[in-house]
N, C-alpha and C positions, 0 to 999 in steps of 0.2 A: 125390527121391533114393531109390534102392533100399535097403531095410532092411539088407541084408548089406553094402552099400557104406558105409552110415552106421556100422554096428558096426565095420567095418575102420578107419575114420578115427578113431573115438572112442578106439581102443586103440593107435593108432600115430602120432599127430600131437602136435607140441609147438608152443607159442607162441613166436614170435620177436619181440622188442622192438627197436625202433630209435628213437633220440632220445627214449627214455623213453615211447614209445607203442607200441601194438600195430602190428605190421608185417604179418605173415603167419603162416600155419601151415606148419610143416615136417613132412614125413612121413618117418619112419624106415623105410628099405627093409626091414631085417631084421624089424622088428616087423610091418610090413604083411604080409610073407611068412608070418610066424608065424600071425597071426590068419586070413589067407586059407586057410592049410592046415587050421586048426581048423574053419573054416566048411565047407570042402570035404569033410572027412571026417566031418562031423556034420550031415548033411542033415536029420535029424529033430529037431535041437535048435532051439528057438524063437529067432527073431531079436529077442531081448530084451537090452537093455543091462544090465539087472539080473542076468540069468542069467550073462552073460559076466563081469560085475564080480565076482559071487560065485565063479565058476569060477576066475578068475585069483587072487582073494584066497585061495582054498583052496590053490592051488598055491604061493602066496607063503608061507602059513603052514607048509606041509609042506616047503618048499624043494625041491620036486620038479620045478621047471621054471626054468631059468636066466633066462628072459625075463619071468617073472611080475612082478618088481619094476618093470621098465621099462614093461610094459603098464599096471600100476597108476598109475605116474607120469604116463603119457600120459592116462589116463582122468580123472585129477584135476587136469589143467591148468586147466580152466575154473573150478572153485571157487577154486583158488589165485589165478588172475588177478583174479576179481571181488573176492576178499578184499583183494588188494593195491590195487585201484582204489578201493574204498570206504574203505580205511584212509588212503590218501594224501589223499583228499578231506576227511577230518576235520581235517587239520592244515594250517594256512596256512603255517607255517614249520616245516619238517621237515629234519633232517639226512639223511634217506633219500629215495631216488627210488622211482618206481614199480617199476623193475627190482629195487631192493633189497628192497622189501616182497614182491615176487613170489618172489624167491629164498628169503627167510625162510619163506614159506608152503610152497614146494616142499621145503624142508629138513625140514618137519614131516610129510611124507607117511608116513615110516616109523612115526612115532608114531600117526598117524591109523589106519593099517592095523593096528597092534598093538592099539589100543583098540577097534576096531570089532568088534562081536559079531553075526554073521549070525543068531543065534538070537533076538535082540531086535529087529533091524531088517533088513529085506530090501533096503533101498536104501543102498548105500555112498555114493552121491553126496549124498543128502539128509543123511546123517550128517556127511559131510565139509563140507558147506555151513555147518553149524552149528559143527562142532568146529574147523575151521581158523581162523576169526576169533577164537575163544576162546583158542586156542593162541598166536596172533600177539599178542593183547593181553597175555598173560602174559609173552611174550618181551620185548616193548617195555618193560614195567614192570620186568622183571629187568635189562634192559640199562641202564635209567636208574639203577637202584639201584647197579649195578656201576660206572657212570661216576663216581658221587659217593662211592663207597666207597674208603677207603684200603687199601693193600696189607695192613696188619696186620688191619684189620677184616674184609677179605675172607677172609683165612686163618683167622680165628676162626670164620667162619660155615660154611665148607664141611665136608662129612663126610670121613671117612677114605677111603671108597670113591671119592668124587669126586676127592680129592687124588691118590690113586694112579693113577686112570684118566687124569687130566690129565698126570701125569709120563710114564706109559706112552705116551700119544698123542704126547708131545713127542719120543719116540724115545730116552729115556735108558736106560742100562744098568741091570741089577738092582742092581749095587753102588752106583751113584750114587743110584738111587731110594731105597735103604735109608738112605743118608746124609741125603737130603732129608727122608725120613719121620721119622727120629729127631729131626732139628733142629726139624721142625714140631711133633712131639709135645712136646718140651721147651718150645717157645715157647707152645703152647696151655696147658700146665700152669701156667706162671708169669705169663702175660700176661692180665689181667682187664679187663673193660670197666667204665667208670665210669658213674654215673647222672647225668642221663638220657642223655647222649651223650658222644662222645669216648672216650678211653682213659686209663687210669691204670696206671702201672708199679708192680709189687710185686716185691720189697720195697723201697720208697723211691724213689730217683731212677732216671732212665732208664739211667744208667751202671751202677748196681747191678743193674738188671733184666737187662741184657745179660750182665753178669758171671755172674749166677745161671744164665742160660740156657746160657752156654758151659760153666760148671762142671758143670751137670747132664748136658749132652751128653757131655762128656769122661768122666764117670763111667759113663754108660749105654752108651757105644759099646763098652766092653770085653765086655759081655754081650749087647747087643742086635744088634750087627753080626756077621755070620758071617765076614767077612774083616777082618784086623787093619788099622787105619788110624791115622794120626798124630793127635796132639792138634789140636783145631780152635781157631781164633781167633774173636774177635767179628766181625771184618771178613768172614771166610769164612761164618759163620752168617748174617749180614745179607745177604750176596750170594746165598746159597742161597735164603733166604726171599723175597727180592725177585724172583729169577728164578722161583721157584715160583708167586708171585702172577701173574706174566706168563703162565706156562703155564696157570694156573687160569682167567684171563680168556679166553684163547684157546680153552680147552676148553668153558667154560660158555656163552660168547657169541662164537662165531667171527666174525671180521671179514667184513663184507659185501664181496664182490668183484663184478666185472661178471658178468652172467648168461652162463654157458656151458652150453649144452645138451649132455647126454651122448649121443653118437652111438654106436650099438651096432656098426656094421660099416664100418670104413674111411671114417668121416665120410660115409657114403653117405646123403644126404638129397635130397629133391626138394621144391620149393615146390608146395603144394597150394592150389587155389582153393576155400577154405572161407569161410563167412560171416565178415565183419569184426567183431571184438569191440570195436571202438572206438565202436560205437553206445552211447548212454546207456541203452538198454533192457537190463534184466538177463536178459531171455529171448532169448538168441541163437537164431538159426534152427536151429543144430545140436542144441539140446536136444530130446530125444525127447518126443513127446506123452505117453508113459507117465510120464515124470518130472514133467511139468506136472500130470498127474492126481494123482501121489503128493503133491505139495505142496498141491493143493487138498484132498485127503483129510486131510492133516495139519492144515490150518487148520480143517476141520470138526471133527476130533477134539479139537483144542484148545478150540474153542468149546463143544463138548459137555462137556468136562471142567470148564471154568470155570463153566458154567451149573449143572452138578450140584453143584459145590462151593458155589456161591452159594445154591442151594436148601437145602443142608444146614445153613446158618447159622441161628442162632436168629432168631425173628421180630423181636425188638427190634433185633438187629444189622442185619438187612436193612432195617428202617425207617430206621436211622441212615444207612446207605449211600445210600438213596434221597434223604434230605434233603440229604446232603452232595454227592453227585454229580449228582442229577437236578434238585434245586431250587437248588443252589449255596449252601446255608446254611453259615455258618461254625460252628465248634464252639461258641462262646458262644451263637449263635442256636439251635443244636440243644439246648443245655442249657436255655434258656428254653422252647422248644417242648415238650420231653418231660419237663421238671421232673426232670432228672437232674444229677448232679454232673459237673464238668468232667473229673476223672480217669476217671470211668466212660465218658464219651463217647469220650475219647481212647483209652482202653484197648480199647474195642469196635471202633473203627476200625482200630487196629493189629492186633488179633486177627483181624479179617476179612481184612485184606490178607495176613497171615501164612498163614492157612488156604488162601486162593486160590493164593498163591505156592507153598506146599507141594504142592498138587495139581498145579500146572504142572510143578514140578521132578520130581515122582514120575512123571508121564507122560513127560517127556523121558528119564528114566533107563530106564523100562520099554519104551518104544516105540523110541527112537532110540539107546539105549545111550550117552547123553551123560554125560561125566564132569563133575560139578558143580564149578565154581571160583567164587571170589569175584566175578570179572568177569562170569561167566555169570549169577550170581544178580542182580547189579546190572542187567544187561541185561533179564533176565526181569521184575524188579521195575518197571523203566521201562515195559516193554511192557504189563505188567498194569495200571499206572496209566492208560495210554492206552486200554486195553480197557474199563476201568470207565467212563471219561468217555464213550466212544463208546456203550457199552451203555446207560447211563442217559440219554444224550443222545437216543438213538432213542426212548426212552419218554416224553420230556417233550413 
């Protein structure tokens, strides 16, 4: 395939799923025309996907091109699809389909673009390939927490900014939002959480709690609300807060609907004969050789970073690692071999892993501009453990 044709397709095509499987690529006519015009008027520009990814990302940041967001969405279809496919493969029983996971991943593109820093990483796709799975894991964990969270517990957890944005997104008027906000503020002031779980009403019984909330609201409304309102009842306060919790869930964790691709011009699309992504191989034919080389370079860099961090460890710590990973000795056996205490051996192993993990995280932040999350640290820790087994296994 000609390089310019390949660039055109990367920035103008979208995945279509049918029966929860990859079906075909759809090309957006307007996006194709846009990228073709750019290529035509930029004859001296290199035919590099990284160049055009950074080009459209810059326009997206500056909001100087109305199609930049759509070009970026098309470009990141592949990492979104593979994230969805690998995610669904992890769960035997899941309430979500491949299309659901794919839509979740696509919904995070705005966040991925916002967090990507071209000064730290030249490859947007490499960054997205690591960042999208991390974002999806966080979303799934939060959704699970929200599912088992009561309305009252949810309202206690959210911030004022989140609460107001949820009401605004629901389309409520300023007057109604002000009433909801005051009711929520009174609720948070008087409703406290018990230890270690559940809720406890103060002061005293549940009936007294709601009476206190209503009384506080009716006092505060006279100074907190700009427009005069009638006194409120317990039933009305509960109704407002229950509805606010519904708005909050819809704002934080939007319901998954069937995948609908955004078409930019009169639903003008055409089917494109591109490589089938249903192959088990993660290296689809459409991935540029340049991107493959980038991943190989990153693997080499990670190897170098870990080897350097390993060499910087104390000699005794390196010896303990060899006995543990290369010879397969248990900690009690290492204690006997080196005549050291059990706490010392355990502490040295933990310290070594922490040092190597810190080096790996630092490299990810500096090179790929990756935002470190708890899930990402867990993934890196697992990968590090596998690396140590392989590294010392090769030396045995």
